[in-house]
N, CA, C and O atoms as a MOPAC input file, in Angstrom:
PM7 MOZYME 1SCF
protein

 N      0.34600 1    -0.55500 1    -0.20500 1
 C      0.53600 1    -0.20100 1    -0.04800 1
 C      0.87900 1     0.73900 1     0.07000 1
 O      1.90800 1     0.77200 1     0.74600 1
 N      0.33000 1     2.22600 1    -0.46500 1
 C      0.88700 1     3.23300 1    -0.81900 1
 C      0.46400 1     4.10200 1    -0.11400 1
 O     -0.54700 1     3.55400 1     0.32500 1
 N      0.50600 1     5.44200 1     0.49400 1
 C      0.50700 1     6.85300 1     0.48200 1
 C      1.34700 1     7.38700 1     1.11000 1
 O      2.27800 1     6.94600 1     1.78400 1
 N      0.81100 1     8.93900 1     0.75100 1
 C      1.51000 1    10.09300 1     0.44400 1
 C      1.14100 1    11.14600 1     1.51100 1
 O     -0.05800 1    11.35500 1     1.69900 1
 N      1.87800 1    11.69300 1     2.08500 1
 C      2.26700 1    12.67300 1     2.83600 1
 C      3.33600 1    13.40400 1     3.18500 1
 O      4.43400 1    13.19300 1     3.70100 1
 N      2.59000 1    14.53100 1     2.67200 1
 C      3.21100 1    16.06800 1     2.97700 1
 C      3.60300 1    15.78900 1     1.64500 1
 O      4.67800 1    16.37900 1     1.54200 1
 N      3.33200 1    15.17000 1     0.43900 1
 C      4.04900 1    15.35300 1    -0.96500 1
 C      5.04300 1    14.21200 1    -1.30000 1
 O      5.33500 1    13.82000 1    -2.42900 1
 N      5.46700 1    13.79300 1    -0.22000 1
 C      5.62000 1    12.05400 1     0.08900 1
 C      5.39500 1    11.13900 1    -0.18700 1
 O      4.17800 1    10.99500 1    -0.06500 1
 N      6.06600 1     9.88100 1    -0.70400 1
 C      4.97900 1     9.29600 1    -0.97400 1
 C      5.71400 1     7.67500 1     0.37800 1
 O      6.85300 1     7.20900 1     0.32600 1
 N      4.75600 1     7.29900 1     1.23000 1
 C      5.28600 1     5.69000 1     1.63200 1
 C      5.09500 1     5.07300 1     1.38200 1
 O      3.91800 1     5.16700 1     1.03500 1
 N      5.72600 1     3.44700 1     1.08700 1
 C      5.08600 1     2.49800 1     0.68400 1
 C      5.10400 1     1.25300 1     2.24200 1
 O      5.96400 1     1.32400 1     3.12100 1
 N      3.77900 1     0.05500 1     2.23200 1
 C      3.59700 1     0.13500 1     3.63200 1
 C      3.38800 1    -1.39700 1     3.24800 1
 O      2.24600 1    -1.34100 1     2.79200 1
 N      3.75400 1    -2.65100 1     3.15200 1
 C      4.34800 1    -3.58200 1     3.41300 1
 C      4.15800 1    -4.90700 1     4.77600 1
 O      4.10000 1    -4.84600 1     6.00400 1
 N      4.11200 1    -5.98300 1     3.81300 1
 C      4.02200 1    -7.24100 1     5.21000 1
 C      5.55900 1    -8.08100 1     5.00700 1
 O      5.85900 1    -8.34500 1     3.84200 1
 N      6.13000 1    -8.32900 1     5.65400 1
 C      7.47400 1    -8.68400 1     5.26700 1
 C      7.52100 1   -10.41300 1     6.18900 1
 O      8.16900 1   -10.73500 1     7.18500 1
 N      6.71700 1   -11.08100 1     5.48500 1
 C      6.14000 1   -12.27600 1     6.17300 1
 C      7.58500 1   -13.01100 1     6.37200 1
 O      7.71600 1   -13.64600 1     7.41900 1
 N      8.50800 1   -12.98400 1     5.60200 1
 C     10.03800 1   -14.42400 1     6.04200 1
 C     10.79700 1   -13.39900 1     7.77700 1
 O     11.82500 1   -13.58200 1     8.42800 1
 N     10.16400 1   -12.84000 1     7.85800 1
 C     11.51800 1   -12.00900 1     9.21900 1
 C      9.65500 1   -11.61200 1    10.25200 1
 O      9.76200 1   -11.18000 1    11.39900 1
 N      8.60000 1   -11.77100 1     9.81900 1
 C      7.25800 1   -11.83300 1    10.80800 1
 C      7.98100 1   -10.00200 1    11.49200 1
 O      8.28500 1    -9.78000 1    12.66400 1
 N      8.06100 1    -9.12000 1    10.47300 1
 C      6.89600 1    -7.92200 1     9.65200 1
 C      6.21400 1    -6.98900 1     9.15800 1
 O      5.49800 1    -7.26700 1     8.19600 1
 N      6.23400 1    -5.92700 1     9.55700 1
 C      5.35100 1    -5.04800 1     8.66900 1
 C      6.24500 1    -4.26300 1     8.75300 1
 O      6.86100 1    -4.12900 1     9.81000 1
 N      6.62000 1    -3.32800 1     7.30100 1
 C      7.15300 1    -2.51200 1     7.28700 1
 C      6.76300 1    -0.43900 1     6.89700 1
 O      5.58500 1    -0.11400 1     6.74800 1
 N      7.61100 1     0.38500 1     6.82000 1
 C      7.03000 1     1.35700 1     5.93300 1
 C      8.54300 1     2.23900 1     5.38900 1
 O      9.24500 1     2.89500 1     6.15800 1
 N      8.77900 1     2.08200 1     4.07000 1
 C      9.55400 1     2.09000 1     3.18100 1
 C      9.36100 1     4.37500 1     2.82000 1
 O      8.30400 1     4.99400 1     2.94200 1
 N     10.75000 1     5.00400 1     2.40500 1
 C     10.24600 1     6.05500 1     1.80700 1
 C     11.44500 1     5.65700 1     0.73800 1
 O     12.25800 1     4.81900 1     1.12800 1
 N     11.60000 1     6.21200 1    -0.59100 1
 C     12.65800 1     5.33500 1    -1.45100 1
 C     13.48900 1     4.24400 1    -1.64600 1
 O     14.68600 1     4.18500 1    -1.92900 1
 N     12.03700 1     2.75900 1    -1.29900 1
 C     13.12500 1     2.03800 1    -1.15300 1
 C     13.68200 1     1.60200 1    -0.04100 1
 O     14.32100 1     0.55300 1     0.05100 1
 N     13.34200 1     2.82600 1     1.34200 1
 C     14.87600 1     1.94300 1     2.18900 1
 C     13.45900 1     2.12200 1     3.24400 1
 O     12.41400 1     2.76600 1     3.14600 1
 N     13.97300 1     1.29300 1     4.17000 1
 C     12.88500 1     0.96000 1     4.66800 1
 C     13.05100 1     2.14100 1     6.59300 1
 O     14.03000 1     2.67100 1     7.11900 1
 N     11.77300 1     2.07500 1     6.95900 1
 C     12.44400 1     3.28200 1     8.15200 1
 C     11.44200 1     3.92200 1     8.87700 1
 O     11.08000 1     5.04100 1     9.23900 1
 N     10.91200 1     1.80800 1     8.98800 1
 C     10.14400 1     1.92900 1    10.16700 1
 C      8.96600 1     0.70700 1    10.41800 1
 O      8.05900 1     0.42300 1     9.63500 1
 N      9.19000 1     0.20900 1    11.45800 1
 C      8.66400 1    -1.61300 1    11.28400 1
 C      8.29900 1    -1.83100 1    13.01000 1
 O      8.62000 1    -1.57600 1    14.17100 1
 N      7.29500 1    -2.56300 1    12.03100 1
 C      6.11100 1    -3.89500 1    13.84000 1
 C      6.37700 1    -5.39200 1    13.80800 1
 O      6.18200 1    -6.10700 1    12.82600 1
 N      6.64800 1    -5.62400 1    14.49700 1
 C      6.76900 1    -6.91000 1    14.47100 1
 C      6.17200 1    -7.41100 1    15.43100 1
 O      5.66400 1    -6.76600 1    16.34800 1
 N      6.17600 1    -8.55300 1    15.32200 1
 C      4.95200 1    -9.83600 1    15.63000 1
 C      5.95600 1   -11.20900 1    16.12800 1
 O      7.17200 1   -11.38900 1    16.20300 1
 N      4.32300 1   -12.32600 1    16.51200 1
 C      5.02100 1   -13.83700 1    16.48300 1
 C      3.73700 1   -13.64300 1    17.05900 1
 O      3.17700 1   -13.05800 1    17.98600 1
 N      3.37800 1   -14.90600 1    15.44200 1
 C      2.41200 1   -15.96100 1    15.63800 1
 C      2.54600 1   -16.94200 1    16.01900 1
 O      3.62200 1   -17.52400 1    15.87800 1
 N      1.14900 1   -17.67700 1    16.85800 1
 C      1.39400 1   -19.02100 1    17.37900 1
 C     -0.07600 1   -19.41000 1    17.66200 1
 O     -1.13900 1   -18.82400 1    17.45800 1
 N      0.26000 1   -20.67700 1    18.23800 1
 C     -1.42600 1   -21.50800 1    18.32800 1
 C     -2.60500 1   -20.36200 1    19.08100 1
 O     -2.33800 1   -19.20300 1    19.39700 1
 N     -3.76800 1   -20.96400 1    19.23200 1
 C     -4.31500 1   -20.13300 1    20.70400 1
 C     -4.50900 1   -20.84800 1    22.07200 1
 O     -4.55500 1   -22.07700 1    22.01900 1
 N     -4.60500 1   -20.37600 1    23.04000 1
 C     -4.00100 1   -20.94800 1    24.42500 1
 C     -5.52500 1   -21.03100 1    25.08700 1
 O     -6.39600 1   -20.47900 1    24.41700 1
 N     -5.87600 1   -21.56200 1    26.13500 1
 C     -7.00400 1   -21.88700 1    26.32800 1
 C     -6.56600 1   -20.78600 1    26.68600 1
 O     -5.73600 1   -21.10200 1    27.53900 1
 N     -6.56100 1   -19.13000 1    26.57100 1
 C     -6.78800 1   -18.52800 1    27.33900 1
 C     -7.32600 1   -17.28700 1    27.01800 1
 O     -7.69300 1   -16.30500 1    27.66400 1
 N     -7.22900 1   -17.84300 1    24.91600 1
 C     -7.25900 1   -16.81500 1    24.50000 1
 C     -8.71900 1   -16.78600 1    23.72900 1
 O     -9.34600 1   -17.84200 1    23.64500 1
 N     -9.16100 1   -15.78700 1    23.26700 1
 C    -10.82800 1   -15.70400 1    22.43300 1
 C    -10.53300 1   -16.59000 1    21.07500 1
 O    -11.26700 1   -17.53600 1    20.79000 1
 N     -9.76900 1   -16.33700 1    20.52000 1
 C     -9.24500 1   -17.00400 1    19.01100 1
 C     -9.16100 1   -18.35500 1    19.11100 1
 O     -8.89800 1   -18.77100 1    20.23900 1
 N     -9.36700 1   -19.45600 1    17.92700 1
 C    -10.04000 1   -20.24400 1    17.65900 1
 C     -7.62400 1   -20.45200 1    16.31600 1
 O     -6.67000 1   -21.22800 1    16.27600 1
 N     -7.85800 1   -19.77000 1    15.97800 1
 C     -6.90700 1   -19.47400 1    14.88500 1
 C     -6.55700 1   -19.06100 1    15.45300 1
 O     -6.92200 1   -18.58600 1    16.52800 1
 N     -4.77700 1   -19.12000 1    14.36200 1
 C     -3.30100 1   -18.28500 1    15.10200 1
 C     -3.67700 1   -17.60600 1    16.00000 1
 O     -4.89000 1   -17.39600 1    15.99500 1
 N     -2.93900 1   -17.03000 1    17.03600 1
 C     -3.16400 1   -14.84200 1    17.29700 1
 C     -1.64900 1   -15.19500 1    17.28700 1
 O     -0.86900 1   -16.09300 1    17.60300 1
 N     -1.71900 1   -13.47100 1    16.52100 1
 C     -0.87000 1   -12.75400 1    16.13700 1
 C     -0.02800 1   -12.00500 1    17.52500 1
 O     -0.80600 1   -11.44100 1    18.29400 1
 N      0.85000 1   -11.96700 1    17.75800 1
 C      1.34400 1   -10.26900 1    18.97700 1
 C      2.59600 1    -9.39900 1    18.46800 1
 O      3.58700 1    -9.50800 1    17.74500 1
 N      1.97000 1    -8.51200 1    19.25500 1
 C      2.90500 1    -7.07700 1    17.93600 1
 C      3.32100 1    -6.95700 1    19.11000 1
 O      2.61100 1    -6.44900 1    19.97800 1
 N      5.34100 1    -7.69100 1    19.50200 1
 C      6.14300 1    -6.76000 1    19.98900 1
 C      6.75400 1    -5.66000 1    20.30600 1
 O      6.91400 1    -5.28800 1    21.46800 1
 N      7.38700 1    -4.67200 1    18.67000 1
 C      7.52700 1    -3.52200 1    18.84800 1
 C      7.63300 1    -2.76100 1    17.61900 1
 O      7.63700 1    -3.10000 1    16.43500 1
 N      7.70600 1    -1.80800 1    18.12100 1
 C      7.08500 1    -0.60400 1    16.82900 1
 C      8.31000 1     1.31900 1    16.97300 1
 O      8.37000 1     2.29500 1    17.72100 1
 N      8.75400 1     0.99000 1    16.16300 1
 C     10.00300 1     2.37900 1    16.31300 1
 C      9.36400 1     2.37100 1    13.88600 1
 O      8.78700 1     1.69300 1    13.03500 1
 N     10.26000 1     3.95000 1    14.14800 1
 C     10.22200 1     5.06400 1    12.97900 1
 C     11.31700 1     5.61400 1    13.04000 1
 O     11.71500 1     6.06100 1    14.11600 1
 N     12.00600 1     5.70200 1    11.97400 1
 C     12.89000 1     6.94200 1    12.52700 1
 C     12.69200 1     8.05100 1    12.87300 1
 O     11.86100 1     8.84400 1    12.43100 1
 N     13.45400 1     8.18600 1    13.69800 1
 C     13.51600 1     9.92300 1    14.49100 1
 C     12.91600 1    10.52500 1    12.93800 1
 O     11.73600 1    10.70500 1    12.63400 1
 N     14.76500 1    10.88300 1    11.66300 1
 C     14.35400 1    11.18400 1    10.62000 1
 C     12.81200 1    11.88500 1    10.00400 1
 O     12.52000 1    12.95500 1     9.46900 1
 N     11.84500 1    10.31800 1    10.51300 1
 C     10.27300 1    10.35300 1    10.06100 1
 C      9.57500 1    10.82300 1    10.85100 1
 O      8.38200 1    10.52100 1    10.82300 1
 N     10.06300 1    11.70900 1    11.81400 1
 C      9.11900 1    11.45100 1    13.35200 1
 C      8.06300 1    12.35600 1    13.04800 1
 O      7.87200 1    13.07200 1    12.06400 1
 N      7.32400 1    12.15200 1    14.24500 1
 C      6.24000 1    13.46900 1    13.74800 1
 C      5.15500 1    13.82800 1    12.54800 1
 O      4.90900 1    15.01000 1    12.30700 1
 N      4.46900 1    12.68200 1    11.74700 1
 C      4.80700 1    12.35900 1    10.53800 1
 C      2.70400 1    11.58400 1    10.81300 1
 O      1.76300 1    12.00100 1    10.13900 1
 N      2.56100 1    10.39200 1    12.01800 1
 C      1.92300 1    10.32400 1    12.18400 1
 C      2.15600 1     8.41000 1    11.63400 1
 O      1.49100 1     7.40600 1    11.88600 1
 N      3.31800 1     8.62100 1    10.88000 1
 C      4.24500 1     7.72700 1    10.43600 1
 C      3.29800 1     5.92700 1    10.65500 1
 O      2.75500 1     5.08300 1     9.94200 1
 N      3.76600 1     6.29900 1    12.87600 1
 C      3.66600 1     4.57900 1    13.89800 1
 C      2.41600 1     4.15200 1    13.28100 1
 O      2.23600 1     3.12500 1    12.62700 1
 N      1.08200 1     5.59700 1    13.73600 1
 C     -0.05200 1     5.21000 1    13.43000 1
 C     -0.55800 1     4.15700 1    11.77800 1
 O     -1.13700 1     3.09700 1    11.54000 1
 N      0.06800 1     5.21700 1    11.03700 1
 C      0.54000 1     4.68000 1     9.35600 1
 C     -0.28200 1     3.14900 1     9.40900 1
 O     -1.29700 1     2.54600 1     9.06000 1
 N      1.21200 1     3.03300 1    10.24300 1
 C      2.64800 1     1.74200 1     9.91700 1
 C      0.98300 1     0.86400 1    10.39200 1
 O      0.12500 1     0.55900 1     9.56400 1
 N      0.84200 1     0.50300 1    12.54000 1
 C     -0.04000 1    -0.07900 1    13.24000 1
 C     -1.35300 1     0.01600 1    12.43400 1
 O     -1.98200 1    -1.03100 1    12.28900 1
 N     -1.66200 1     0.74400 1    12.08900 1
 C     -3.29800 1     0.55200 1    11.68200 1
 C     -2.95600 1    -0.00700 1    10.07600 1
 O     -3.95400 1     0.01200 1     9.35500 1
 N     -1.71200 1    -0.49100 1     9.42900 1
 C     -1.97900 1    -1.28500 1     8.78000 1
 C     -1.56400 1    -2.88700 1     8.85600 1
 O     -1.82800 1    -3.89600 1     8.20200 1
 N     -0.89100 1    -2.60900 1     9.84000 1
 C     -0.32400 1    -4.12800 1    10.30400 1
 C     -1.54100 1    -4.87100 1    11.17900 1
 O     -1.57800 1    -6.07200 1    11.44700 1
 N     -2.73700 1    -3.64500 1    11.63600 1
 C     -3.59000 1    -4.15800 1    12.37000 1
 C     -4.54900 1    -5.22900 1    10.83700 1
 O     -4.82700 1    -6.41600 1    10.66900 1
 N     -4.70600 1    -4.21400 1    10.21100 1
 C     -6.49600 1    -4.33700 1     8.89000 1
 C     -5.71000 1    -5.75700 1     8.03500 1
 O     -6.48400 1    -6.45500 1     7.38100 1
 N     -4.31200 1    -6.13400 1     8.04600 1
 C     -3.71500 1    -6.70800 1     7.46500 1
 C     -4.18800 1    -8.15400 1     8.23500 1
 O     -4.66900 1    -9.09700 1     7.60700 1
 N     -3.95600 1    -8.15800 1     9.76600 1
 C     -3.91500 1    -9.23600 1     9.85400 1
 C     -4.82400 1    -9.60900 1    10.12500 1
 O     -5.11700 1   -10.80400 1    10.08400 1
 N     -5.90300 1    -8.27300 1    10.65600 1
 C     -7.45600 1    -9.33300 1    10.70100 1
 C     -8.08100 1    -9.20900 1     9.23000 1
 O     -9.18300 1    -9.72800 1     9.05300 1
 N     -7.23000 1    -8.32600 1     7.79000 1
 C     -8.24700 1    -9.71200 1     6.83600 1
 C     -7.36800 1   -11.17900 1     6.81100 1
 O     -7.93100 1   -12.09900 1     6.21800 1
 N     -6.76100 1   -11.30900 1     7.08300 1
 C     -6.34500 1   -12.68100 1     6.79700 1
 C     -6.68800 1   -13.55900 1     8.06800 1
 O     -5.98700 1   -14.54700 1     8.28300 1
 N     -7.97300 1   -13.17600 1     9.11800 1
 C     -7.99800 1   -14.14600 1    10.14000 1
 C     -8.07700 1   -14.53200 1    11.12900 1
 O     -8.65100 1   -15.41300 1    11.76900 1
 N     -7.15200 1   -13.45400 1    11.27300 1
 C     -6.84800 1   -14.00300 1    13.16300 1
 C     -6.87100 1   -11.90400 1    13.53700 1
 O     -6.84400 1   -10.72300 1    13.19300 1
 N     -6.98100 1   -13.53800 1    15.00100 1
 C     -6.71900 1   -11.75200 1    16.22400 1
 C     -5.64800 1   -11.72500 1    16.63800 1
 O     -4.92200 1   -12.47700 1    15.98800 1
 N     -5.00500 1   -11.07800 1    17.64800 1
 C     -4.25500 1   -10.06400 1    17.81600 1
 C     -4.18800 1    -9.83000 1    20.13300 1
 O     -5.03100 1    -9.61200 1    21.00300 1
 N     -2.63300 1   -10.06800 1    20.10000 1
 C     -2.83500 1    -9.06500 1    21.15000 1
 C     -1.12400 1    -8.74200 1    21.36300 1
 O     -0.31400 1    -9.34600 1    20.66100 1
 N     -0.54400 1    -7.44700 1    22.69200 1
 C      0.25200 1    -6.80800 1    21.72000 1
 C      0.99400 1    -6.71500 1    23.58300 1
 O      0.31800 1    -6.48800 1    24.58700 1
 N      2.70100 1    -7.00100 1    23.54000 1
 C      3.50600 1    -6.40900 1    24.29000 1
 C      4.39800 1    -5.33100 1    23.82900 1
 O      5.61300 1    -5.24400 1    24.00400 1
 N      3.49800 1    -4.41200 1    23.12800 1
 C      4.63600 1    -3.35400 1    22.30700 1
 C      3.89600 1    -2.39500 1    23.19400 1
 O      2.87300 1    -2.98400 1    23.54200 1
 N      3.93600 1    -0.99900 1    23.80900 1
 C      3.38600 1    -0.00700 1    24.47200 1
 C      2.80800 1     0.74400 1    23.17100 1
 O      1.62400 1     1.05500 1    23.29800 1
 N      3.37900 1     1.08700 1    21.98900 1
 C      2.49400 1     2.14600 1    21.13000 1
 C      1.46600 1     1.30900 1    20.11300 1
 O      0.77300 1     1.71400 1    19.18000 1
 N      1.68100 1    -0.23600 1    20.76500 1
 C      0.28200 1    -0.62300 1    20.01400 1
 C     -0.24700 1    -0.15900 1    20.67400 1
 O     -0.68400 1     0.87200 1    20.16300 1
 N     -0.70000 1    -0.31900 1    22.14300 1
 C     -1.28600 1    -0.73600 1    23.25100 1
 C     -1.80600 1     0.40800 1    23.21600 1
 O     -3.01400 1     0.52100 1    23.42400 1
 N     -0.83100 1     1.76500 1    22.88200 1
 C     -1.42400 1     3.28100 1    22.79800 1
 C     -2.30900 1     2.80100 1    21.90500 1
 O     -3.42300 1     2.28400 1    21.98300 1
 N     -1.72200 1     3.02600 1    21.22100 1
 C     -3.43000 1     2.28200 1    19.75900 1
 C     -4.75100 1     2.20700 1    19.73100 1
 O     -5.72900 1     2.85300 1    19.35600 1
 N     -4.40700 1     1.00900 1    20.35600 1
 C     -6.24500 1     0.20700 1    20.24600 1
 C     -6.45600 1     0.93800 1    21.23100 1
 O     -7.60500 1     1.29900 1    20.97900 1
 N     -6.13300 1     1.52000 1    22.36400 1
 C     -7.15200 1     2.29900 1    23.67200 1
 C     -7.49600 1     3.31000 1    23.35300 1
 O     -8.45200 1     3.65100 1    24.04900 1
 N     -7.03400 1     4.57200 1    22.09800 1
 C     -7.58800 1     5.05800 1    20.98100 1
 C     -8.61200 1     5.11700 1    20.27800 1
 O     -9.64900 1     5.78000 1    20.26100 1
 N     -7.78300 1     3.67100 1    19.23000 1
 C     -8.67700 1     2.80800 1    17.78900 1
 C    -10.05100 1     1.47200 1    18.72200 1
 O    -10.20700 1     0.28800 1    18.42500 1
 N    -10.62100 1     2.08500 1    19.56500 1
 C    -11.44500 1     1.24700 1    19.95800 1
 C    -11.61900 1     0.35900 1    18.82400 1
 O    -10.74900 1    -0.51200 1    18.84700 1
 N    -12.79100 1     0.19400 1    17.36900 1
 C    -12.59300 1    -1.09200 1    16.16000 1
 C    -12.64000 1    -1.96500 1    16.15700 1
 O    -13.41400 1    -2.84100 1    15.77400 1
 N    -11.00500 1    -1.80500 1    17.00300 1
 C     -9.93600 1    -3.06700 1    17.19100 1
 C    -10.19800 1    -4.12600 1    17.87300 1
 O     -9.60100 1    -5.18700 1    18.05200 1
 N    -11.51400 1    -3.54300 1    18.35200 1
 C    -11.82700 1    -4.59200 1    20.31000 1
 C    -12.01900 1    -5.64800 1    20.21300 1
 O    -11.90400 1    -6.57500 1    21.01400 1
 N    -12.48200 1    -5.57400 1    18.74100 1
 C    -13.65500 1    -7.46900 1    18.72900 1
 C    -11.87000 1    -8.61900 1    17.94700 1
 O    -11.50200 1    -9.63300 1    17.35400 1
 N    -11.58200 1    -7.74800 1    18.40900 1
 C     -9.90600 1    -8.90200 1    17.08600 1
 C     -9.04400 1    -8.94300 1    18.44100 1
 O     -8.06800 1    -9.66500 1    18.24200 1
 N     -9.04900 1    -8.61000 1    19.28500 1
 C     -8.26600 1    -8.76900 1    20.34000 1
 C     -8.54100 1   -10.05500 1    21.08100 1
 O     -9.64500 1   -10.48900 1    21.40900 1
 N     -7.06200 1   -10.72300 1    21.34200 1
 C     -7.59100 1   -12.05900 1    21.67400 1
 C     -6.98100 1   -12.82400 1    23.47800 1
 O     -7.37100 1   -13.93300 1    23.84100 1

């Protein structure tokens, strides 16, 4: 997915081999959201694998543009489209989810 912000184009993608979502600018990865997929456990509300988001970062050179929020939204929406529920140990994703309650039903 591509998104234009202030005249610059940013590309959002899933890098499944490295278990992360990325945002790139001019072909260079400038941000990421890492994840771990695992089978559901007894304390989950899911019947299928659960994705746990573990870390989010965006290069300070690109801060203040809302890229981390766009990246997390992309990661969540892509995971939902794949039929996954999710959890997080990442403080940024946790804060994002508290502000964006439309994702509540997908929490594991």
